C-alpha positions as a Markdown table, in Angstrom:
| # | Residue | x | y | z |
|---|---|---|---|---|
| 1 | Met | -51.3 | -124.7 | -42.8 |
| 2 | Ser | -48.3 | -122.7 | -43.9 |
| 3 | Phe | -44.7 | -123.6 | -43.2 |
| 4 | Tyr | -44.5 | -121.0 | -40.5 |
| 5 | Gly | -47.7 | -122.2 | -38.8 |
| 6 | Thr | -46.4 | -125.8 | -38.7 |
| 7 | Leu | -43.0 | -124.6 | -37.4 |
| 8 | Glu | -44.7 | -122.5 | -34.7 |
| 9 | Gln | -46.7 | -125.5 | -33.6 |
| 10 | Lys | -43.6 | -127.7 | -33.4 |
| 11 | Ile | -41.8 | -125.1 | -31.4 |
| 12 | Gly | -44.8 | -124.8 | -29.0 |
| 13 | Arg | -44.9 | -128.6 | -28.6 |
| 14 | Tyr | -41.2 | -128.9 | -28.1 |
| 15 | Phe | -40.8 | -126.2 | -25.5 |
| 16 | Gly | -44.2 | -126.0 | -23.9 |
| 17 | Asp | -45.8 | -128.0 | -21.2 |
| 18 | Asp | -48.7 | -130.3 | -22.0 |
| 19 | Asp | -51.2 | -128.0 | -20.3 |
| 20 | Ala | -49.9 | -125.1 | -22.4 |
| 21 | Ser | -49.5 | -122.9 | -19.2 |
| 22 | Thr | -47.8 | -119.7 | -20.0 |
| 23 | Gly | -49.0 | -117.3 | -17.3 |
| 24 | Phe | -47.0 | -115.6 | -14.6 |
| 25 | Gly | -45.5 | -118.0 | -12.1 |
| 26 | Thr | -45.5 | -121.0 | -14.5 |
| 27 | Gly | -41.9 | -120.6 | -15.5 |
| 28 | Trp | -42.8 | -119.9 | -19.1 |
| 29 | Trp | -41.7 | -116.3 | -19.2 |
| 30 | Ser | -38.5 | -116.9 | -17.2 |
| 31 | Gly | -37.7 | -119.7 | -19.7 |
| 32 | Ile | -38.3 | -117.4 | -22.6 |
| 33 | Leu | -36.1 | -114.7 | -21.1 |
| 34 | Ser | -33.4 | -117.3 | -20.3 |
| 35 | Ala | -33.4 | -118.5 | -23.9 |
| 36 | Phe | -33.4 | -114.9 | -25.2 |
| 37 | Trp | -30.7 | -113.7 | -22.9 |
| 38 | Gly | -28.6 | -116.8 | -23.6 |
| 39 | Ile | -28.8 | -116.5 | -27.4 |
| 40 | Leu | -28.0 | -112.8 | -27.3 |
| 41 | Ser | -25.0 | -113.4 | -25.0 |
| 42 | Phe | -23.7 | -116.2 | -27.2 |
| 43 | Gly | -24.0 | -113.9 | -30.2 |
| 44 | Gly | -22.2 | -111.1 | -28.4 |
| 45 | Val | -19.3 | -113.4 | -27.6 |
| 46 | Leu | -19.1 | -114.5 | -31.2 |
| 47 | Cys | -18.9 | -110.8 | -32.2 |
| 48 | Leu | -15.9 | -110.4 | -29.8 |
| 49 | His | -14.2 | -113.4 | -31.4 |
| 50 | Phe | -14.9 | -112.4 | -35.1 |
| 51 | Pro | -15.3 | -108.6 | -35.0 |
| 52 | Gln | -14.1 | -108.2 | -38.6 |
| 53 | Leu | -16.7 | -110.5 | -40.0 |
| 54 | Leu | -19.6 | -110.1 | -37.6 |
| 55 | Thr | -19.6 | -106.4 | -36.6 |
| 56 | Ser | -20.4 | -103.4 | -38.7 |
| 57 | Pro | -17.5 | -101.0 | -39.5 |
| 58 | Glu | -19.8 | -98.0 | -39.2 |
| 59 | Leu | -20.8 | -98.9 | -35.7 |
| 60 | Arg | -17.5 | -100.1 | -34.2 |
| 61 | Pro | -16.0 | -96.7 | -33.4 |
| 62 | His | -19.1 | -95.8 | -31.4 |
| 63 | Tyr | -19.1 | -98.8 | -29.1 |
| 64 | Pro | -18.1 | -98.2 | -25.4 |
| 65 | Met | -16.4 | -101.5 | -25.1 |
| 66 | Ser | -16.4 | -101.7 | -21.3 |
| 67 | Thr | -20.2 | -101.2 | -21.3 |
| 68 | Met | -20.7 | -103.7 | -24.1 |
| 69 | Arg | -18.7 | -106.3 | -22.1 |
| 70 | Phe | -20.6 | -105.6 | -19.0 |
| 71 | Val | -23.9 | -106.1 | -20.9 |
| 72 | Ile | -22.7 | -109.4 | -22.3 |
| 73 | Gln | -21.7 | -110.6 | -18.8 |
| 74 | Cys | -25.1 | -109.5 | -17.4 |
| 75 | Leu | -26.9 | -111.4 | -20.2 |
| 76 | Ile | -24.9 | -114.6 | -19.3 |
| 77 | Val | -25.8 | -114.3 | -15.6 |
| 78 | Ala | -29.4 | -113.5 | -16.3 |
| 79 | Ala | -29.7 | -116.5 | -18.7 |
| 80 | Val | -28.5 | -118.8 | -16.0 |
| 81 | Leu | -30.7 | -117.4 | -13.2 |
| 82 | Phe | -33.9 | -117.2 | -15.3 |
| 83 | Gly | -33.2 | -120.7 | -16.7 |
| 84 | Met | -32.9 | -122.1 | -13.2 |
| 85 | Ile | -36.1 | -120.5 | -12.2 |
| 86 | Ser | -37.9 | -121.9 | -15.2 |
| 87 | Ser | -36.5 | -125.4 | -14.7 |
| 88 | Ile | -37.8 | -125.4 | -11.2 |
| 89 | Leu | -41.3 | -124.2 | -12.0 |
| 90 | Arg | -41.9 | -126.1 | -15.2 |
| 91 | Arg | -42.4 | -129.9 | -15.8 |
| 92 | Lys | -40.7 | -129.7 | -19.1 |
| 93 | Lys | -37.2 | -128.2 | -18.5 |
| 94 | Ile | -36.0 | -127.8 | -22.0 |
| 95 | Leu | -36.9 | -124.1 | -22.4 |
| 96 | Gly | -34.8 | -123.0 | -19.3 |
| 97 | Leu | -32.1 | -125.5 | -20.1 |
| 98 | Thr | -31.8 | -124.0 | -23.6 |
| 99 | Gly | -31.0 | -120.6 | -22.1 |
| 100 | Ile | -28.5 | -122.1 | -19.7 |
| 101 | Leu | -26.7 | -124.1 | -22.4 |
| 102 | Phe | -26.3 | -120.9 | -24.5 |
| 103 | Ala | -24.9 | -119.1 | -21.5 |
| 104 | Ile | -22.5 | -122.0 | -20.7 |
| 105 | Ala | -21.4 | -122.0 | -24.4 |
| 106 | Ala | -20.8 | -118.2 | -24.2 |
| 107 | Thr | -18.8 | -118.6 | -21.1 |
| 108 | Ala | -16.8 | -121.5 | -22.5 |
| 109 | Leu | -15.8 | -119.4 | -25.5 |
| 110 | Gly | -14.4 | -116.8 | -23.1 |
| 111 | Gly | -17.4 | -114.8 | -22.1 |
| 112 | Ser | -17.2 | -111.0 | -22.0 |
| 113 | Ser | -13.4 | -111.0 | -21.5 |
| 114 | Val | -12.5 | -112.2 | -25.0 |
| 115 | Pro | -9.8 | -109.9 | -26.3 |
| 116 | Ile | -10.0 | -108.2 | -29.6 |
| 117 | Asn | -6.7 | -108.8 | -31.3 |
| 118 | Gly | -5.5 | -107.0 | -34.4 |
| 119 | Thr | -6.5 | -103.9 | -36.2 |
| 120 | Leu | -10.0 | -103.8 | -37.6 |
| 121 | His | -10.6 | -102.3 | -41.0 |
| 122 | Ala | -13.6 | -101.6 | -43.3 |
| 123 | Gly | -14.8 | -104.4 | -45.4 |
| 124 | Phe | -17.5 | -107.0 | -45.7 |
| 125 | Ser | -19.5 | -107.6 | -42.5 |
| 126 | Ile | -22.6 | -109.7 | -41.7 |
| 127 | Gly | -23.9 | -107.2 | -39.2 |
| 128 | Leu | -24.7 | -109.6 | -36.4 |
| 129 | Asp | -23.9 | -106.8 | -33.8 |
| 130 | Trp | -26.7 | -104.6 | -35.2 |
| 131 | Phe | -29.2 | -107.4 | -35.2 |
| 132 | Leu | -28.4 | -108.3 | -31.6 |
| 133 | Leu | -28.5 | -104.7 | -30.3 |
| 134 | Asp | -31.7 | -103.8 | -32.1 |
| 135 | Met | -33.4 | -107.0 | -31.1 |
| 136 | Leu | -32.4 | -106.4 | -27.5 |
| 137 | Leu | -33.5 | -102.8 | -27.4 |
| 138 | Met | -36.8 | -103.3 | -29.2 |
| 139 | Ala | -37.8 | -106.4 | -27.1 |
| 140 | Ile | -36.9 | -104.6 | -23.8 |
| 141 | Ile | -39.0 | -101.6 | -24.8 |
| 142 | Tyr | -42.0 | -103.0 | -26.6 |
| 143 | Val | -42.7 | -106.5 | -25.3 |
| 144 | Pro | -43.4 | -105.3 | -21.7 |
| 145 | Leu | -45.8 | -102.6 | -23.1 |
| 146 | Glu | -47.7 | -105.2 | -25.1 |
| 147 | Arg | -47.9 | -107.7 | -22.2 |
| 148 | Leu | -48.9 | -105.1 | -19.6 |
| 149 | Trp | -51.4 | -103.0 | -21.6 |
| 150 | Pro | -52.4 | -105.0 | -24.7 |
| 151 | Gln | -55.3 | -103.8 | -26.9 |
| 152 | Tyr | -55.9 | -107.5 | -27.8 |
| 153 | Pro | -55.1 | -109.5 | -24.7 |
| 154 | Lys | -55.7 | -112.8 | -26.5 |
| 155 | Gln | -53.0 | -112.0 | -29.0 |
| 156 | Gly | -49.9 | -113.4 | -27.5 |
| 157 | Thr | -46.3 | -112.4 | -28.1 |
| 158 | Phe | -45.9 | -115.6 | -30.1 |
| 159 | Arg | -49.0 | -115.1 | -32.3 |
| 160 | Asn | -49.5 | -116.7 | -35.7 |
| 161 | Glu | -46.6 | -116.0 | -38.2 |
| 162 | Trp | -44.3 | -114.5 | -35.6 |
| 163 | Thr | -41.5 | -116.7 | -37.0 |
| 164 | Leu | -42.0 | -115.1 | -40.5 |
| 165 | Asp | -41.7 | -111.6 | -39.0 |
| 166 | Val | -38.5 | -112.7 | -37.2 |
| 167 | Val | -37.1 | -113.7 | -40.6 |
| 168 | Tyr | -38.0 | -110.3 | -42.0 |
| 169 | Phe | -36.4 | -108.6 | -38.9 |
| 170 | Met | -33.2 | -110.6 | -39.7 |
| 171 | Ser | -33.4 | -109.8 | -43.4 |
| 172 | Thr | -33.2 | -106.0 | -42.7 |
| 173 | His | -30.3 | -106.3 | -40.3 |
| 174 | Phe | -27.7 | -108.8 | -41.5 |
| 175 | Pro | -27.2 | -107.1 | -44.9 |
| 176 | Ile | -26.8 | -103.7 | -43.3 |
| 177 | Gln | -23.9 | -102.7 | -45.5 |
| 178 | Ile | -25.8 | -103.3 | -48.7 |
| 179 | Leu | -29.0 | -101.8 | -47.5 |
| 180 | Ser | -27.2 | -98.7 | -46.1 |
| 181 | Phe | -25.4 | -98.1 | -49.4 |
| 182 | Leu | -28.7 | -98.3 | -51.3 |
| 183 | Val | -30.5 | -96.1 | -48.9 |
| 184 | Leu | -27.8 | -93.4 | -48.8 |
| 185 | Leu | -26.9 | -93.4 | -52.5 |
| 186 | Pro | -29.8 | -91.1 | -53.7 |
| 187 | Ser | -29.3 | -88.6 | -50.9 |
| 188 | Ile | -25.5 | -88.5 | -51.3 |
| 189 | Gln | -25.9 | -87.9 | -55.1 |
| 190 | Ala | -28.6 | -85.3 | -54.5 |
| 191 | Thr | -26.4 | -83.5 | -52.0 |
| 192 | Lys | -23.5 | -83.3 | -54.5 |
| 193 | Tyr | -25.6 | -81.6 | -57.2 |
| 194 | Leu | -28.6 | -80.0 | -55.3 |
| 195 | Gly | -27.1 | -79.0 | -52.0 |
| 196 | Ile | -27.9 | -75.4 | -51.1 |
| 197 | Pro | -25.3 | -73.9 | -48.7 |
| 198 | Ala | -27.5 | -70.9 | -48.0 |
| 199 | Leu | -30.4 | -73.1 | -46.9 |
| 200 | Gln | -28.1 | -75.2 | -44.8 |
| 201 | Ala | -26.7 | -72.1 | -43.1 |
| 202 | Phe | -30.2 | -70.7 | -42.5 |
| 203 | Ile | -31.4 | -74.0 | -40.9 |
| 204 | Ala | -28.2 | -74.2 | -38.8 |
| 205 | Arg | -29.2 | -70.9 | -37.1 |
| 206 | Ile | -32.5 | -72.3 | -35.9 |
| 207 | Pro | -32.7 | -73.8 | -32.4 |
| 208 | Trp | -31.9 | -77.5 | -32.3 |
| 209 | Leu | -35.3 | -78.7 | -31.2 |
| 210 | Leu | -37.0 | -76.6 | -33.8 |
| 211 | Gln | -34.6 | -78.0 | -36.4 |
| 212 | Phe | -35.6 | -81.5 | -35.3 |
| 213 | Phe | -39.3 | -80.8 | -35.5 |
| 214 | Leu | -38.9 | -79.3 | -39.0 |
| 215 | Ala | -36.9 | -82.3 | -40.1 |
| 216 | Ala | -39.6 | -84.7 | -38.8 |
| 217 | Val | -42.3 | -82.6 | -40.7 |
| 218 | Val | -40.3 | -82.6 | -43.9 |
| 219 | Ala | -39.7 | -86.3 | -43.6 |
| 220 | Asp | -43.3 | -87.1 | -42.9 |
| 221 | Val | -44.7 | -85.1 | -45.8 |
| 222 | Thr | -42.2 | -86.8 | -48.0 |
| 223 | Glu | -43.1 | -90.2 | -46.7 |
| 224 | Tyr | -46.8 | -89.4 | -47.0 |
| 225 | Phe | -46.5 | -89.0 | -50.8 |
| 226 | Val | -44.1 | -92.0 | -51.2 |
| 227 | His | -46.4 | -94.1 | -49.1 |
| 228 | Leu | -49.4 | -92.9 | -51.1 |
| 229 | Ala | -47.6 | -93.9 | -54.3 |
| 230 | Phe | -47.0 | -97.4 | -53.0 |
| 231 | His | -50.7 | -97.8 | -52.5 |
| 232 | Lys | -51.9 | -96.2 | -55.8 |
| 233 | Val | -49.3 | -97.4 | -58.3 |
| 234 | Pro | -50.0 | -101.1 | -59.1 |
| 235 | Val | -46.3 | -102.0 | -59.6 |
| 236 | Leu | -45.3 | -100.5 | -56.3 |
| 237 | Trp | -48.3 | -102.0 | -54.5 |
| 238 | Arg | -47.1 | -105.5 | -55.3 |
| 239 | Phe | -44.1 | -104.8 | -53.0 |
| 240 | His | -46.0 | -102.8 | -50.3 |
| 241 | Ala | -48.7 | -105.5 | -50.1 |
| 242 | Val | -46.2 | -107.6 | -48.2 |
| 243 | His | -46.2 | -105.1 | -45.3 |
| 244 | His | -50.0 | -105.2 | -45.3 |
| 245 | Ser | -50.3 | -108.9 | -45.2 |
| 246 | Ser | -50.0 | -109.2 | -41.4 |
| 247 | Arg | -53.3 | -110.3 | -39.9 |
| 248 | Ala | -52.3 | -109.2 | -36.5 |
| 249 | Leu | -50.1 | -106.2 | -35.5 |
| 250 | Asp | -47.4 | -105.9 | -32.9 |
| 251 | Trp | -44.0 | -104.4 | -32.6 |
| 252 | Ile | -42.2 | -107.0 | -34.8 |
| 253 | Ala | -45.0 | -107.0 | -37.4 |
| 254 | Gly | -43.7 | -103.7 | -38.6 |
| 255 | Ser | -40.5 | -105.5 | -39.8 |
| 256 | Arg | -42.5 | -107.4 | -42.4 |
| 257 | Ser | -41.6 | -105.3 | -45.5 |
| 258 | His | -40.2 | -106.1 | -48.9 |
| 259 | Phe | -36.6 | -104.9 | -49.2 |
| 260 | Val | -37.6 | -102.9 | -52.3 |
| 261 | Asp | -40.3 | -101.1 | -50.3 |
| 262 | Asp | -38.2 | -100.6 | -47.3 |
| 263 | Thr | -35.1 | -99.3 | -49.3 |
| 264 | Leu | -37.0 | -97.0 | -51.6 |
| 265 | Val | -39.0 | -95.3 | -48.8 |
| 266 | Arg | -36.0 | -94.7 | -46.6 |
| 267 | Ala | -33.9 | -93.5 | -49.5 |
| 268 | Leu | -36.5 | -91.0 | -50.8 |
| 269 | Val | -37.2 | -89.7 | -47.3 |
| 270 | Leu | -33.6 | -89.0 | -46.6 |
| 271 | Val | -33.1 | -86.9 | -49.8 |
| 272 | Pro | -34.8 | -83.7 | -48.5 |
| 273 | Leu | -33.2 | -84.2 | -45.1 |
| 274 | Met | -29.7 | -84.4 | -46.4 |
| 275 | Leu | -30.2 | -81.3 | -48.5 |
| 276 | Gly | -30.7 | -79.0 | -45.6 |
| 277 | Phe | -30.2 | -80.6 | -42.2 |
| 278 | Ser | -27.0 | -81.4 | -40.3 |
| 279 | Gln | -25.8 | -84.9 | -39.7 |
| 280 | Ser | -26.8 | -84.7 | -36.0 |
| 281 | Ile | -30.4 | -83.8 | -36.9 |
| 282 | Val | -30.6 | -86.6 | -39.5 |
| 283 | Phe | -29.2 | -89.1 | -37.0 |
| 284 | Ala | -31.7 | -87.9 | -34.3 |
| 285 | Tyr | -34.5 | -88.3 | -36.7 |
| 286 | Leu | -33.4 | -91.8 | -37.7 |
| 287 | Leu | -33.4 | -92.8 | -34.1 |
| 288 | Phe | -36.9 | -91.2 | -33.6 |
| 289 | Val | -38.4 | -92.9 | -36.7 |
| 290 | Thr | -37.0 | -96.3 | -35.6 |
| 291 | Leu | -38.7 | -96.0 | -32.2 |
| 292 | His | -41.9 | -94.3 | -33.3 |
| 293 | Ala | -42.6 | -96.4 | -36.4 |
| 294 | Thr | -42.2 | -99.6 | -34.3 |
| 295 | Trp | -44.4 | -98.2 | -31.6 |
| 296 | Val | -47.3 | -97.4 | -33.9 |
| 297 | His | -47.5 | -101.1 | -34.9 |
| 298 | Cys | -47.7 | -102.2 | -31.3 |
| 299 | Asn | -50.5 | -104.1 | -29.7 |
| 300 | Phe | -50.8 | -101.3 | -27.2 |
| 301 | Gly | -54.2 | -100.1 | -26.0 |
| 302 | Pro | -53.8 | -96.9 | -23.9 |
| 303 | Asn | -54.2 | -93.6 | -25.6 |
| 304 | Ala | -53.5 | -90.0 | -24.7 |
| 305 | Lys | -56.4 | -87.9 | -26.0 |
| 306 | Trp | -54.5 | -84.6 | -25.8 |
| 307 | Leu | -51.5 | -86.1 | -27.7 |
| 308 | Glu | -53.2 | -88.0 | -30.4 |
| 309 | Lys | -54.2 | -84.8 | -32.2 |
| 310 | Phe | -50.5 | -84.0 | -32.7 |
| 311 | Leu | -48.7 | -87.3 | -32.8 |
| 312 | Ile | -49.7 | -90.6 | -34.3 |
| 313 | Met | -50.7 | -93.3 | -31.8 |
| 314 | Pro | -51.0 | -97.0 | -32.4 |
| 315 | Arg | -54.8 | -97.0 | -33.0 |
| 316 | Phe | -54.4 | -94.4 | -35.8 |
| 317 | His | -51.8 | -96.6 | -37.7 |
| 318 | His | -53.7 | -99.8 | -37.0 |
| 319 | Trp | -56.6 | -98.3 | -39.0 |
| 320 | His | -54.1 | -98.0 | -41.9 |
| 321 | His | -53.6 | -101.7 | -41.7 |
| 322 | Thr | -57.2 | -102.8 | -41.5 |
| 323 | Ser | -59.0 | -104.8 | -44.2 |
| 324 | Glu | -62.3 | -103.1 | -43.3 |
| 325 | Lys | -63.5 | -101.1 | -46.3 |
| 326 | Glu | -63.8 | -97.7 | -44.5 |
| 327 | Gly | -60.2 | -97.8 | -43.4 |
| 328 | Ile | -58.5 | -98.9 | -46.6 |
| 329 | Asp | -56.2 | -96.2 | -48.2 |
| 330 | Lys | -56.4 | -94.0 | -45.2 |
| 331 | Asn | -53.8 | -92.6 | -42.7 |
| 332 | Phe | -50.6 | -92.5 | -44.8 |
| 333 | Ala | -48.6 | -90.3 | -42.5 |
| 334 | Ile | -46.3 | -91.9 | -40.0 |
| 335 | His | -45.7 | -89.2 | -37.3 |
| 336 | Phe | -48.3 | -86.4 | -37.6 |
| 337 | Pro | -52.1 | -87.2 | -38.1 |
| 338 | Trp | -52.8 | -83.6 | -39.2 |
| 339 | Ile | -50.9 | -84.3 | -42.5 |
| 340 | Asp | -53.7 | -86.8 | -43.4 |
| 341 | Lys | -56.3 | -84.2 | -42.4 |
| 342 | Ile | -54.7 | -81.7 | -44.8 |
| 343 | Phe | -54.7 | -84.1 | -47.7 |
| 344 | Gly | -58.1 | -85.7 | -47.0 |
| 345 | Thr | -57.0 | -89.2 | -46.0 |
| 346 | Tyr | -57.7 | -89.0 | -42.3 |
| 347 | Tyr | -59.8 | -91.7 | -40.6 |
| 348 | Tyr | -59.8 | -92.1 | -36.9 |
| 349 | Pro | -62.9 | -93.6 | -35.2 |
| 350 | Asp | -63.1 | -94.1 | -31.5 |
| 351 | His | -62.8 | -97.9 | -31.7 |
| 352 | Trp | -60.1 | -100.2 | -33.0 |
| 353 | Pro | -60.2 | -102.3 | -36.1 |
| 354 | Glu | -61.6 | -105.8 | -36.0 |
| 355 | Arg | -59.8 | -107.2 | -39.0 |
| 356 | Tyr | -56.3 | -106.7 | -40.5 |
| 357 | Gly | -54.5 | -107.8 | -43.6 |
| 358 | Leu | -55.2 | -107.7 | -47.3 |
| 359 | Asp | -58.7 | -107.2 | -48.7 |
| 360 | Gly | -59.5 | -109.8 | -51.3 |
| 361 | Glu | -55.8 | -110.5 | -52.3 |
| 362 | Gly | -53.7 | -113.6 | -51.9 |
| 363 | Ile | -50.0 | -113.6 | -51.1 |
| 364 | Ala | -47.3 | -116.2 | -50.9 |
| 365 | Pro | -47.2 | -118.0 | -47.5 |
| 366 | Asn | -43.4 | -117.8 | -47.1 |
| 367 | Phe | -40.6 | -115.3 | -47.2 |
| 368 | Leu | -39.0 | -116.5 | -50.4 |
| 369 | Gly | -42.3 | -116.3 | -52.3 |
| 370 | Gln | -43.2 | -112.9 | -50.9 |
| 371 | Thr | -39.7 | -111.7 | -52.0 |
| 372 | Ile | -39.9 | -113.0 | -55.5 |
| 373 | Asp | -43.6 | -112.7 | -56.5 |
| 374 | Pro | -43.7 | -108.8 | -56.6 |
| 375 | Phe | -40.9 | -108.8 | -59.3 |
| 376 | Ile | -42.8 | -111.2 | -61.6 |
| 377 | Gly | -46.3 | -110.0 | -60.8 |
| 378 | Arg | -47.5 | -113.5 | -59.7 |
| 379 | Lys | -50.9 | -113.5 | -58.0 |
| 380 | Arg | -51.7 | -116.1 | -55.4 |
| 381 | Pro | -55.1 | -117.5 | -54.6 |
| 382 | Leu | -56.9 | -116.4 | -51.4 |
């Protein structure tokens, strides 16, 4: 068993009841929510105490601080309330008490009223604020969808290797300054030397919604070919194989991506956008791709037949992740399925895949090995 499998078993034994009851009314979910809210509130208070070190300079000017403080206070209260409910319902109280303890610690450190003293300036930052905000937003949106309408009901939120994917989620959020620099560098340099003012002026005269649609099409066509290269070029596949190693998909499985893969794809997709579209359009697209790319990895069963012809739904992208022969190297587009139709890589049967992961390839069982192996070309046994 891998390190993460052992860790997940230990977590389950430590926090779970002997009968492993996790259904509604058992106090399991109220305990999970209590711990989640408590950890987020504690992290939020730490950001108030150490904003220069823990918060991202690019994000600070955009924070409505009264709202942020209100959210932190609500998280503290919610952690305590849900922790009390869990402690009442469950025989083993530790899950609910964990959330309560984090909320108490957050309150003891000053809670949401911690003043921010001194003038903040640009400099090194860990990016804890971005991690906390994105984790909160993604979990609020996608976990309920997966629990209410799952395609695979037996696949729980805490499925095998969920801890590995949390590590990947953290790895793409804490070094936000470094990753942002690497992602933006090619497009900034391209804009300096290849920017076409006439093209930018022409696009600016187009209605905003049409501009956004054009940006999404340009980005998806670009990503199609970049994505295709990561599958067809052996050196690039070594990095992209990490993303395809997940044997079960859900919202956080999409975070499992080697930083070389993640950085190169984002950087190359941004180049054509920055050459012709305004900052507001680029920002809107980045928000859209964050939400949509996460959604297509979800364990979410419902489908809209009329919409799936125009916009990629989870089942379409799940076939891209299958290890079944007929689905391998298909469905490279991220937003629009008709792009795959145009280039002959469309595959969309009426049923869902039965198997996910790599086909006949081994991969390191841990984050460190998966990060290092692609650079040296090391192959792991199945």
